[in-house]
Kinemage of the C-alpha trace (Angstrom):
@kinemage 1
@onewidth
@group {chain A} dominant
@subgroup {mainchain}
@vectorlist {calphas} color= white
{ca ala a 1} P 51.070 79.589 66.880
{ca ala a 2} L 50.127 75.840 67.270
{ca ala a 3} L 46.806 74.874 66.091
{ca pro a 4} L 44.254 74.197 68.870
{ca pro a 5} L 43.666 70.400 69.407
{ca pro a 6} L 40.420 69.102 67.679
{ca val a 7} L 37.334 69.072 69.874
{ca ala a 8} L 36.296 65.506 70.745
{ca val a 9} L 32.780 64.916 69.462
{ca pro a 10} L 30.828 62.345 71.496
{ca pro a 11} L 29.664 59.332 69.480
{ca arg a 12} L 26.212 59.323 68.247
{ca arg a 13} L 25.048 55.971 69.450
{ca glu a 14} L 21.435 56.473 68.463
{ca asn a 15} L 22.461 57.114 64.921
{ca asp a 16} L 24.842 54.129 64.893
{ca val a 17} L 22.134 51.872 66.137
{ca leu a 18} L 19.650 53.267 63.464
{ca arg a 19} L 22.358 52.842 60.740
{ca lys a 20} L 22.814 49.212 61.821
{ca met a 21} L 19.085 48.539 61.767
{ca leu a 22} L 18.677 50.204 58.308
{ca ser a 23} L 21.502 48.090 57.021
{ca his a 24} L 19.290 45.051 57.548
{ca met a 25} L 16.236 46.644 55.820
{ca ser a 26} L 15.483 46.715 52.155
{ca ile a 27} L 14.421 50.355 52.592
{ca gly a 28} L 17.882 51.276 53.552
{ca thr a 29} L 19.556 49.721 50.440
{ca ser a 30} L 19.866 50.893 46.916
{ca leu a 31} L 18.487 48.684 44.071
{ca ser a 32} L 21.011 50.173 41.647
{ca ser a 33} L 23.886 49.195 43.726
{ca gly a 34} L 22.800 45.648 43.714
{ca val a 35} L 22.661 45.410 47.599
{ca thr a 36} L 19.852 43.335 48.914
{ca ser a 37} L 18.353 42.953 52.308
{ca ser a 38} L 20.448 40.739 54.541
{ca phe a 39} L 17.416 39.186 56.391
{ca pro a 40} L 17.422 35.493 55.787
{ca asp a 41} L 14.736 34.406 53.349
{ca ala a 42} L 13.638 30.988 52.676
{ca ser a 43} L 12.741 31.628 49.099
{ca ser a 44} L 16.369 33.145 48.334
{ca gly a 45} L 18.140 30.342 49.980
{ca asn a 46} L 20.049 32.623 52.469
{ca asp a 47} L 21.354 31.025 55.575
{ca leu a 48} L 18.677 30.846 58.272
{ca asn a 49} L 21.318 31.516 60.916
{ca ala a 50} L 22.477 34.735 59.213
{ca leu a 51} L 21.053 36.954 61.877
{ca glu a 52} L 22.834 35.046 64.663
{ca thr a 53} L 26.432 35.709 63.050
{ca ser a 54} L 25.743 39.193 61.722
{ca glu a 55} L 27.923 41.891 63.361
{ca ala a 56} L 25.234 44.516 62.752
{ca ala a 57} L 22.547 42.734 64.729
{ca val a 58} L 21.347 44.890 67.634
{ca ser a 59} L 18.643 42.795 69.237
{ca pro a 60} L 19.621 40.417 72.070
{ca pro a 61} L 20.073 36.797 71.203
{ca ala a 62} L 16.795 34.803 71.111
{ca pro a 63} L 16.454 32.390 73.979
{ca glu a 64} L 17.000 28.735 73.190
{ca pro a 65} L 13.741 27.204 71.844
{ca met a 66} L 11.650 25.117 74.185
{ca thr a 67} L 11.358 22.587 71.317
{ca ser a 68} L 15.077 21.477 71.531
{ca ser a 69} L 14.601 19.201 74.403
{ca phe a 70} L 11.677 17.350 72.806
{ca met a 71} L 13.031 16.871 69.253
{ca ser a 72} L 14.743 13.827 67.787
{ca ser a 73} L 18.430 13.865 67.584
{ca asn a 74} L 18.062 13.496 63.864
{ca thr a 75} L 16.249 16.831 63.663
{ca pro a 76} L 18.244 19.789 62.478
{ca ala a 77} L 18.096 22.559 64.963
{ca arg a 78} L 16.782 25.066 62.341
{ca phe a 79} L 13.568 22.979 62.093
{ca ala a 80} L 12.899 23.462 65.954
{ca gln a 81} L 9.730 25.602 65.464
{ca phe a 82} L 8.154 22.895 63.351
{ca ser a 83} L 8.608 20.048 66.070
{ca leu a 84} L 5.543 17.813 66.230
{ca lys a 85} L 6.336 16.871 69.779
{ca ala a 86} L 6.771 20.412 70.936
{ca glu a 87} L 3.424 21.389 69.554
{ca ala a 88} L 1.979 18.422 71.227
{ca val a 89} L 3.495 19.415 74.573
{ca arg a 90} L 1.966 22.904 74.223
{ca arg a 91} L -1.519 21.435 73.687
{ca leu a 92} L -1.041 18.830 76.434
{ca arg a 93} L -0.286 21.615 78.940
{ca gly a 94} L -3.820 22.863 78.550
{ca leu a 95} L -5.243 19.536 79.524
{ca lys a 96} L -3.361 19.364 82.898
{ca leu a 97} L -3.456 15.551 82.840
{ca asp a 98} L -1.866 13.252 85.368
{ca pro a 99} L 1.016 11.346 83.735
{ca arg a 100} L -0.863 8.078 83.960
{ca asp a 101} L -3.982 9.663 82.096
{ca ser a 102} L -1.473 11.145 79.408
{ca leu a 103} L 0.013 7.704 79.025
{ca lys a 104} L -3.417 6.150 78.541
{ca met a 105} L -4.116 8.643 75.842
{ca ala a 106} L -0.921 7.572 74.046
{ca glu a 107} L -1.748 3.950 74.506
{ca val a 108} L -5.248 4.255 72.683
{ca ala a 109} L -4.116 6.825 70.051
{ca phe a 110} L -4.237 5.086 66.693
{ca ala a 111} L -4.077 1.721 68.711
{ca glu a 112} L -4.369 -0.482 65.583
{ca ser a 113} L -1.463 1.152 63.721
{ca gln a 114} L 1.420 -0.975 62.681
{ca leu a 115} L 3.340 2.058 61.429
{ca leu a 116} L 3.236 4.513 64.402
{ca lys a 117} L 5.289 4.049 67.467
{ca his a 118} L 3.385 3.171 70.615
{ca pro a 119} L 4.607 3.558 74.187
{ca asp a 120} L 6.005 0.593 76.317
{ca val a 121} L 3.257 0.970 78.868
{ca glu a 122} L 4.829 -1.196 81.667
{ca arg a 123} L 8.084 0.547 81.340
{ca glu a 124} L 6.565 3.973 81.457
{ca leu a 125} L 4.291 3.109 84.522
{ca ala a 126} L 7.487 1.925 86.261
{ca arg a 127} L 9.282 5.180 85.625
{ca ile a 128} L 6.231 7.197 86.890
{ca ser a 129} L 6.178 5.272 90.007
{ca glu a 130} L 9.945 5.682 90.446
{ca arg a 131} L 9.691 9.368 89.921
{ca glu a 132} L 6.858 9.663 92.503
{ca ala a 133} L 8.846 7.601 95.068
{ca gln a 134} L 11.889 9.773 94.551
{ca ala a 135} L 9.747 12.987 94.872
{ca glu a 136} L 8.475 11.738 98.280
{ca glu a 137} L 11.846 11.164 99.441
{ca asp a 138} L 13.144 14.600 98.230
{ca asp a 139} L 10.205 16.325 99.883
{ca ala a 140} L 10.939 14.503 103.205
{ca asp a 141} L 14.562 15.557 103.039
{ca ala a 142} L 13.680 19.118 102.170
{ca glu a 143} L 11.568 19.492 105.319
{ca asp a 144} L 13.918 17.514 107.594
{ca glu a 145} L 15.794 20.229 109.551
{ca thr a 146} L 18.123 17.671 111.296
{ca leu a 147} L 19.987 16.882 108.104
{ca glu a 148} L 23.300 18.515 107.171
{ca pro a 149} L 22.815 21.759 105.335
{ca ala a 150} L 24.455 20.477 102.138
{ca val a 151} L 22.085 17.454 102.025
{ca arg a 152} L 18.999 19.496 102.720
{ca glu a 153} L 19.900 22.081 100.092
{ca ala a 154} L 20.464 19.398 97.557
{ca ala a 155} L 17.058 17.980 98.344
{ca ile a 156} L 15.516 21.498 98.054
{ca glu a 157} L 17.157 22.063 94.521
{ca ala a 158} L 15.924 18.470 93.514
{ca lys a 159} L 12.464 19.556 94.474
{ca lys a 160} L 12.614 22.752 92.461
{ca glu a 161} L 13.966 20.880 89.477
{ca arg a 162} L 11.203 18.256 89.672
{ca glu a 163} L 8.451 21.063 89.920
{ca arg a 164} L 9.980 22.709 86.942
{ca arg a 165} L 9.985 19.480 84.863
{ca ala a 166} L 6.375 18.714 86.037
{ca lys a 167} L 5.235 21.833 84.117
{ca ile a 168} L 6.413 20.195 80.874
{ca pro a 169} L 4.060 17.117 80.311
{ca lys a 170} L 5.566 14.237 78.500
{ca val a 171} L 4.538 13.091 74.952
{ca phe a 172} L 5.102 9.312 75.014
{ca cys a 173} L 5.129 8.364 71.323
{ca asp a 174} L 4.530 9.473 67.683
{ca ser a 175} L 0.881 8.512 67.648
{ca gln a 176} L 0.096 10.649 70.675
{ca ala a 177} L 1.978 13.675 69.105
{ca leu a 178} L 0.037 13.321 65.932
{ca leu a 179} L -3.226 13.060 67.720
{ca leu a 180} L -2.464 16.314 69.569
{ca cys a 181} L -1.294 18.214 66.453
{ca leu a 182} L -4.566 17.638 64.641
{ca pro a 183} L -6.367 21.067 64.213
{ca phe a 184} L -9.389 20.261 66.422
{ca tyr a 185} L -9.317 23.355 68.628
{ca gly a 186} L -12.584 22.516 70.572
{ca thr a 187} L -11.392 19.127 71.747
{ca met a 188} L -8.338 17.090 72.385
{ca his a 189} L -9.833 13.795 72.047
{ca ala a 190} L -10.317 12.759 68.416
{ca arg a 191} L -12.134 9.556 67.328
{ca thr a 192} L -10.087 7.527 65.113
{ca thr a 193} L -11.194 4.703 62.725
{ca leu a 194} L -8.844 2.631 60.332
{ca leu a 195} L -10.316 2.984 56.940
{ca tyr a 196} L -7.592 1.322 54.824
{ca ala a 197} L -4.144 -0.424 55.352
{ca thr a 198} L -2.089 -2.252 52.810
{ca trp a 199} L -1.235 -4.789 55.429
{ca gln a 200} L -4.988 -5.856 55.743
{ca ser a 201} L -5.707 -9.117 54.148
{ca asn a 202} L -6.710 -8.959 50.406
{ca ala a 203} L -5.929 -5.180 50.361
{ca asp a 204} L -5.816 -3.635 46.963
{ca arg a 205} L -2.587 -1.650 46.693
{ca ser a 206} L -3.727 1.291 44.736
{ca val a 207} L -4.834 4.848 44.882
{ca ala a 208} L -8.194 3.876 43.792
{ca ala a 209} L -8.652 1.732 46.821
{ca ile a 210} L -7.454 4.414 49.203
{ca val a 211} L -9.809 6.993 47.620
{ca asn a 212} L -12.790 4.640 47.620
{ca ser a 213} L -12.273 3.563 51.232
{ca ile a 214} L -13.925 6.756 52.295
{ca pro a 215} L -17.538 5.951 53.365
{ca leu a 216} L -20.291 7.551 51.386
{ca arg a 217} L -23.081 9.635 52.732
{ca glu a 218} L -26.220 7.764 53.853
{ca asp a 219} L -28.684 10.381 52.659
{ca tyr a 220} L -28.565 9.041 49.046
{ca asp a 221} L -32.121 7.937 47.869
{ca ala a 222} L -31.680 5.208 45.174
{ca glu a 223} L -35.269 5.439 44.026
{ca asp a 224} L -34.819 9.079 42.968
{ca asp a 225} L -31.483 8.661 41.469
{ca glu a 226} L -32.517 10.502 38.254
{ca glu a 227} L -32.777 13.844 40.120
{ca gln a 228} L -29.941 13.313 42.499
{ca pro a 229} L -26.194 13.826 41.825
{ca pro a 230} L -23.970 10.736 42.494
{ca pro a 231} L -23.407 9.884 46.106
{ca glu a 232} L -20.588 11.926 47.825
{ca pro a 233} L -18.113 10.813 50.398
{ca leu a 234} L -18.784 11.383 54.030
{ca asp a 235} L -17.314 14.617 55.138
{ca ile a 236} L -14.585 13.412 57.435
{ca pro a 237} L -10.924 14.462 57.795
{ca thr a 238} L -8.307 11.770 57.333
{ca leu a 239} L -4.760 11.138 58.513
{ca met a 240} L -2.606 9.192 56.066
{ca val a 241} L 0.552 7.382 57.455
{ca ile a 242} L 3.174 5.944 54.998
{ca lys a 243} L 6.108 3.853 55.314
{ca ser a 244} L 8.825 3.794 52.658
{ca gly a 245} L 12.180 2.229 53.621
{ca asp a 246} L 13.028 3.360 57.120
{ca arg a 247} L 10.951 6.584 56.720
{ca ile a 248} L 7.564 7.164 58.394
{ca phe a 249} L 5.657 10.268 57.015
{ca gly a 250} L 2.273 11.225 55.806
{ca gly a 251} L -0.272 14.078 55.741
{ca tyr a 252} L -3.557 15.284 57.251
{ca ala a 253} L -6.345 16.213 54.813
{ca asp a 254} L -9.324 18.144 56.379
{ca glu a 255} L -11.705 17.115 53.606
{ca pro a 256} L -12.377 13.514 52.322
{ca trp a 257} L -10.501 12.175 49.373
{ca arg a 258} L -12.666 11.770 46.260
{ca ser a 259} L -12.531 10.008 42.815
{ca thr a 260} L -13.820 12.838 40.728
{ca gly a 261} L -10.639 14.651 40.075
{ca glu a 262} L -11.746 17.830 41.723
{ca thr a 263} L -9.555 20.024 43.985
{ca phe a 264} L -10.392 20.622 47.531
{ca gly a 265} L -8.794 21.133 50.989
{ca thr a 266} L -7.895 24.125 53.025
{ca ala a 267} L -4.742 25.627 54.582
{ca arg a 268} L -5.398 23.415 57.765
{ca cys a 269} L -3.900 20.532 55.839
{ca phe a 270} L -0.317 19.547 56.682
{ca leu a 271} L 2.523 17.005 56.011
{ca phe a 272} L 4.629 15.393 58.679
{ca ser a 273} L 7.741 13.306 59.249
{ca cys a 274} L 7.989 10.998 62.295
{ca asn a 275} L 11.754 10.338 61.633
{ca leu a 276} L 12.493 14.157 61.768
{ca asp a 277} L 9.766 15.020 64.187
{ca ile a 278} L 8.544 17.865 61.991
{ca lys a 279} L 5.087 19.122 60.903
{ca ile a 280} L 5.234 20.763 57.455
{ca pro a 281} L 2.427 23.350 57.144
{ca phe a 282} L 0.844 24.906 53.971
{ca gln a 283} L 2.703 27.990 53.057
{ca gly a 284} L 0.872 28.830 49.734
{ca arg a 285} L 3.905 29.455 47.508
{ca lys a 286} L 2.010 27.518 44.917
{ca thr a 287} L -1.677 26.441 45.029
{ca leu a 288} L -4.030 24.212 43.245
{ca glu a 289} L -6.978 25.694 41.188
{ca ala a 290} L -9.911 26.589 43.394
{ca pro a 291} L -12.868 24.077 43.449
{ca pro a 292} L -15.803 24.941 41.239
{ca arg a 293} L -18.282 27.395 42.747
{ca glu a 294} L -21.768 26.356 43.855
{ca glu a 295} L -24.134 28.421 41.666
{ca asp a 296} L -26.985 28.146 44.085
{ca leu a 297} L -24.917 29.163 47.157
{ca tyr a 298} L -27.057 31.508 49.421
{ca tyr a 299} L -25.191 34.586 50.570
{ca glu a 300} L -26.468 36.126 53.720
{ca asp a 301} L -25.510 39.547 52.595
{ca glu a 302} L -26.317 40.257 48.937
{ca tyr a 303} L -23.313 42.551 48.712
{ca glu a 304} L -20.946 39.941 50.208
{ca asp a 305} L -18.042 39.083 47.985
{ca pro a 306} L -18.237 35.521 46.917
{ca asp a 307} L -14.339 35.217 47.160
{ca glu a 308} L -14.629 35.805 50.856
{ca val a 309} L -17.137 33.093 51.323
{ca glu a 310} L -15.670 30.319 49.091
{ca pro a 311} L -11.859 29.628 48.937
{ca asn a 312} L -9.887 30.875 45.947
{ca phe a 313} L -7.387 28.104 46.181
{ca ala a 314} L -7.146 24.355 47.041
{ca thr a 315} L -4.571 22.145 48.706
{ca leu a 316} L -5.445 18.694 47.667
{ca lys a 317} L -6.464 16.763 44.569
{ca ser a 318} L -7.365 13.175 43.841
{ca asp a 319} L -9.064 10.628 41.346
{ca asn a 320} L -8.706 6.954 40.855
{ca glu a 321} L -5.216 7.255 39.382
{ca ser a 322} L -3.384 9.905 41.603
{ca leu a 323} L -3.640 11.611 44.927
{ca gln a 324} L -1.729 14.631 45.871
{ca phe a 325} L -0.878 17.182 48.711
{ca gly a 326} L -0.132 20.500 47.098
{ca val a 327} L 1.172 21.125 43.576
{ca gly a 328} L 3.798 18.393 44.072
{ca asp a 329} L 4.744 18.124 47.650
{ca leu a 330} L 3.537 14.549 48.037
{ca val a 331} L 2.065 12.682 45.044
{ca leu a 332} L 0.740 8.995 45.061
{ca arg a 333} L 0.239 7.263 41.759
{ca gly a 334} L -1.377 4.057 40.591
{ca asp a 335} L -0.178 0.998 42.340
{ca leu a 336} L 1.985 3.030 44.814
{ca thr a 337} L 5.314 1.969 43.274
{ca asn a 338} L 6.168 5.249 41.594
{ca cys a 339} L 5.385 8.157 43.944
{ca ser a 340} L 7.215 11.357 44.445
{ca ser a 341} L 7.766 14.256 46.805
{ca glu a 342} L 9.161 17.706 46.419
{ca leu a 343} L 8.484 20.141 49.273
{ca glu a 344} L 8.297 24.005 48.947
{ca cys a 345} L 5.656 23.854 46.289
{ca ser a 346} L 2.638 24.286 48.525
{ca phe a 347} L 3.868 23.004 51.914
{ca gly a 348} L 7.161 23.920 53.276
{ca ile a 349} L 9.579 24.767 56.207
{ca gly a 350} L 11.872 27.360 54.529
{ca leu a 351} L 13.950 25.104 52.152
{ca ile a 352} L 15.201 26.368 48.910
{ca pro a 353} L 12.517 25.600 46.219
{ca gly a 354} L 13.795 23.076 43.751
{ca ser a 355} L 16.798 22.119 45.817
{ca lys a 356} L 17.882 18.492 46.474
{ca glu a 357} L 17.008 19.047 50.116
{ca ala a 358} L 13.445 19.961 49.269
{ca gln a 359} L 13.193 16.848 47.036
{ca thr a 360} L 14.718 14.388 49.550
{ca leu a 361} L 13.792 15.664 53.022
{ca leu a 362} L 10.478 13.891 53.521
{ca val a 363} L 11.368 10.513 52.106
{ca gly a 364} L 15.099 10.480 51.279
{ca ala a 365} L 14.490 10.525 47.457
{ca lys a 366} L 12.435 12.416 44.996
{ca thr a 367} L 10.716 9.214 43.675
{ca phe a 368} L 9.931 6.226 45.897
{ca pro a 369} L 7.711 3.151 46.319
{ca ile a 370} L 5.393 2.837 49.273
{ca asp a 371} L 6.049 -0.218 51.589
{ca glu a 372} L 2.904 0.236 53.759
{ca leu a 373} L 0.207 2.839 54.057
{ca glu a 374} L -2.680 3.471 56.460
{ca leu a 375} L -5.607 5.749 56.113
{ca trp a 376} L -7.359 6.774 59.289
{ca ala a 377} L -10.644 8.777 59.714
{ca val a 378} L -10.202 11.358 62.533
{ca glu a 379} L -13.159 13.094 63.908
{ca pro a 380} L -13.431 15.524 66.839
């Protein structure tokens, strides 16, 4: 007799999905087999777009990032989440400013700077007036029932599109974007003061001049100098803007630069590139040695761990000969003719550490001379 036909077993979709998910997790792989997790990892150099092309991916594709419409055409799409202008737009939304007020903010942001781009105010005012006039015309057509249906429908769609765009405020220039990206969460209006610029008359082009441009505290008593420590710099954050060739870049320091050679700075510090429209945050792969502890520091709780009060790492270091962000991410030396940059030491955006891209992304070369430099005090 013929054998009975095999019974069809319904597919176990849940198990298939689970198997696919586990294939992407290190817990579902064998170390002895040499198989590693297929999640993209910045430190291993895997392709950041691996999840998009993987057949085993089970999650729906992520929506296109909002940042893509604000970024420079020179910015690789994989850096969308680090866009300076996109972060500025997110913060600008909270202000709910009229376009003219936003333009005024852009006009006065780092107004003296010769390195940061500023808006063409007359042109932007003309564009704002043109858009407002077009909006009034579209609104009138949308409410005019005597128009042909196609014309009225087009006016209604134009009105909807305008309302959608109105929810995304415009960042007019690099200086405005940087101002809005400063980590001053209590206020959006930072006070800026130019402390040093290489283009100033009789400017000393050196690290020592930059470091010593920070004002000193005024509570130093010269008559009691035997019992007092040397005067300290005023506790003000600074923004450094640098030009080398056609590159405009720099960094934010949340503590003042100093000539003592001590380490300082917190994770709020960042680097940036105006050409690529990216903000490069502190990621902590490598850190500088923590600053010395204050022995007479008072702890409110006698059982409190000092490590939870004082930082156990630093992000900045400077003296009269050199100034650096991170372990080697941006280093200025001597007369500013032999500076260097290699990202992914302490600051990074997911590049392969030690790669040519990490060494050249910020400035275009690992070592470079500085053409112009500005140091700004920025206070909330």
